[in-house]
C-alpha positions, 0 to 999 in steps of 0.5 A, spaced: 500 500 500 502 506 498 501 512 503 499 518 498 501 525 501 498 531 498 502 536 502 501 542 498 499 545 491 506 546 487 509 553 490 514 557 488 520 556 493 522 561 498 526 567 496 532 563 493 537 564 487 539 559 482 546 560 479 549 558 473 556 555 475 559 552 469 563 556 464 560 558 457 565 554 454 562 548 457 558 545 452 555 539 455 557 538 462 552 533 466 553 527 472 553 532 477 554 532 485 555 537 490 557 537 498 557 542 503 563 543 508 560 541 515 566 545 518 565 551 514 558 551 510 559 557 506 564 552 502 561 548 497 563 544 492 560 541 485 563 536 481 561 534 473 563 530 467 564 533 460 567 539 464 569 543 458 575 547 459 580 542 456 578 537 461 574 531 462 571 532 469 572 538 474 569 542 480 566 548 481 568 551 488 565 557 492 567 559 499 562 565 500 556 561 500 555 561 492 556 568 491 562 567 486 564 560 483 571 558 481 571 552 475 577 548 476 578 542 471 581 536 474 587 533 471 587 527 467 595 525 465 593 518 462 588 521 458 582 516 460 575 517 459 572 519 466 565 520 469 560 518 474 563 524 478 561 524 486 563 528 492 563 528 499 566 532 505 568 528 511 568 531 519 574 535 518 572 539 512 576 535 507 573 534 500 573 527 497 572 527 489 570 520 486 570 518 479 571 512 474 577 512 469 577 507 463 579 505 456 578 500 452 572 497 455 568 497 448 573 494 444 574 487 443 582 488 442 584 494 445 590 498 444 590 500 451 586 497 457 584 500 464 578 501 468 578 504 475 575 508 480 579 514 483 579 519 489 582 526 489 582 529 496 582 537 497 584 539 504 583 546 503 576 547 501 577 545 494 583 550 492 588 545 491 587 537 490 592 531 492 594 526 486 588 521 485 589 515 489 585 508 486 579 506 490 580 500 485 584 499 479 585 494 473 591 496 469 592 492 462 585 490 463 578 492 461 574 487 465 571 487 470 568 494 469 567 498 475 561 503 475 557 508 478 561 509 485 559 513 490 562 516 496 560 517 504 564 519 510 563 517 517 561 524 520 557 521 526 560 524 533 558 518 536 561 513 531 567 509 533 569 509 526 568 516 525 573 519 519 572 512 515 570 513 508 566 508 504 565 508 496 560 503 493 559 501 486 557 496 481 562 491 478 560 488 471 564 482 469 563 484 462 560 490 461 554 490 456 554 482 456 548 478 455 551 472 457 548 468 463 556 467 465 557 474 466 554 478 472 554 484 476 555 485 484 555 491 489 562 492 492 564 497 497 571 499 499 573 503 505 579 508 507 581 508 514 586 514 513 582 520 510 583 517 502 590 516 502 589 508 501 583 504 500 582 497 503 581 491 498 573 491 496 568 487 499 562 484 495 556 485 499 551 483 494 549 476 495 545 475 489 548 477 482 544 481 477 546 481 469 551 485 465 546 488 460 546 495 464 538 495 465 533 492 470 536 486 471 543 489 473 545 491 480 546 498 480 544 505 484 548 503 490 549 510 494 552 508 501 550 512 508 552 512 515 548 512 521 549 515 528 553 509 531 557 508 525 552 503 521 553 503 514 547 502 510 546 501 502 540 500 498 541 498 490 536 496 485 535 490 481 531 484 479 528 484 486 526 491 486 530 495 492 535 491 496 538 493 503 544 491 506 548 494 512 555 493 516 555 494 523 563 493 524 565 499 519 565 496 513 568 489 514 563 484 514 556 485 511 549 482 512 544 478 507 541 481 502 534 484 504 529 486 498 525 491 501 520 494 496 518 492 489 519 498 483 514 497 478 517 498 471 524 497 474 529 502 474 531 503 467 526 507 465 523 511 459 522 518 459 520 522 452 526 526 450 531 523 455 536 519 452 536 514 458 533 515 465 533 511 471 529 510 478 535 508 482 535 509 489 539 514 494 540 513 501 540 518 507 540 517 515 538 523 520 544 524 524 541 530 528 539 530 535 532 531 533 526 526 534 528 522 528 535 521 529 538 514 526 532 514 521 534 511 515 531 514 508 531 512 501 528 515 495 527 512 488 522 513 482 517 508 479 511 507 475 506 504 479 501 509 478 502 509 470 507 515 470 514 516 473 513 518 480 518 520 486 517 516 493 521 515 499 520 510 505 523 510 512 526 505 517 527 507 524 530 500 526 536 500 522 533 497 516 529 491 519 522 494 518 520 500 513 514 505 512 509 504 506 512 508 500 510 516 501 509 519 494 513 525 494 511 529 488 504 532 490 501 533 483 494 528 481 495 521 481 496 518 474 496 524 470 501 521 465 506 527 467 513 524 469 518 526 475 525 523 474 532 523 476 531 524 484 536 525 489 536 526 496 539 530 502 538 529 509 540 535 513 545 532 519 543 538 523 535 538 523 534 532 520 530 535 514 529 530 508 530 534 502 528 531 495 529 534 488 527 532 481 525 534 474 518 535 474 513 535 468 507 536 471 505 543 468 507 542 461 506 538 455 512 534 451 519 535 453 518 541 457 521 540 464 522 544 471 526 543 477 522 541 484 525 541 491 520 537 496 522 538 503 519 534 509 520 536 516 516 531 520 521 525 518 519 523 511 512 523 513 509 529 508 513 533 503 512 540 501 513 541 494 516 548 491 519 550 484 526 552 483 526 559 480 529 556 473 525 557 466 522 551 464 527 548 458 526 543 453 530 537 452 533 536 445 536 530 442 543 527 441 546 530 448 547 526 453 544 528 459 547 524 465 544 519 469 543 523 476 543 530 479 545 532 486 543 535 492 546 537 499 543 540 505 547 542 512 544 547 517 538 549 513 542 550 507 539 546 501 543 546 495 541 542 489 545 542 483 543 540 476 544 540 468 539 543 464 538 545 457 540 553 455 539 552 447 539 546 442 544 541 444 547 545 449 547 544 457 549 548 463 550 546 470 546 551 475 545 550 483 539 553 487 541 556 493 536 556 499 536 556 506 530 555 511 530 556 519 532 549 521 526 544 522 521 548 518 519 550 511 520 558 513 525 561 509 531 564 512 537 569 510 542 566 506 
């Protein structure tokens, strides 16, 4: 049963700004993520692939709360294909940028073969970056393919593992293979020294998926850390959403636990979008509020005949889960799609913030960006629209597989690509601020 919540009509968001962060010469930046420095919330870093400025990926850095942004291309001395960029801050204010790097994976006899997940670290708010280190790396081999990594830092004040970094991802035996002998699994690696070295990765999925990169493939592993250092991961696959956790700092993991069906699967079709997905995003309430320790997950599926955004929550470490809550509050079954959702749980007030692309008021491919916010532990959501002109999708441009969202101390920062002309993308951020634990706007 689905708990449907109509918290409000779609409203214009509280007074806020939408700021373009990608430079004009970037023609198609995508696959973006953003993080807020917990030691200095005016320091925010976004990352993107297809960065432009002669770089395959890079960072957008602000130290004044978003008034000014500096684009910083990431070095790529080996000239590998890079992508799937993501970022997190640790409790000491170090920023950790992960991405995939590969060559030769689509070639039967490649001249050069390489596949890796890399992490670069900045300890000065994003101004300078250390040389990237491998989370996992295969040199002179294009298989297995490591894909869609996501990092998280243990920032929980009561965790005995505080400071550890975790990266979760999908491993393809042979990317794109239809052979039943080739499988996909979810892996996690950890660093105990702030990203200088990663331990050997651990396979956490018990049941494999295929390697087709579609509904029966295991993908969408975004890790989250609980108040006592619990590590949680939810991913998508043929069983819907599947949950696993570690209670010893990522050393050992439990058994796979299917927690929710996802009608229509995670590999979804949205008109005008080359490819889209409804993969899950996981977060935990680390605040001292009444919902401390609550685990949240968001995703999209088409149980009502179009793509809607849902969340559900667990207050007992993933043993039991609430009924799904429909986040977008337009009429059910109106054939209007919401897609590419992301979530951020504010560690200071426990608010659950969800962003998504939204077509409720338009025909064709015209699209807006909506932020939904819950201040009651994920039971109800208020939808508000960002002050961005709706845009049309144009074909032939890779839009990426996700957008991003960060929240801290009432600041809420969505980051997203959007079309600014035919076959031309830009990356923008929204700069919103709320009085903690409320829907009321506060000065940025």
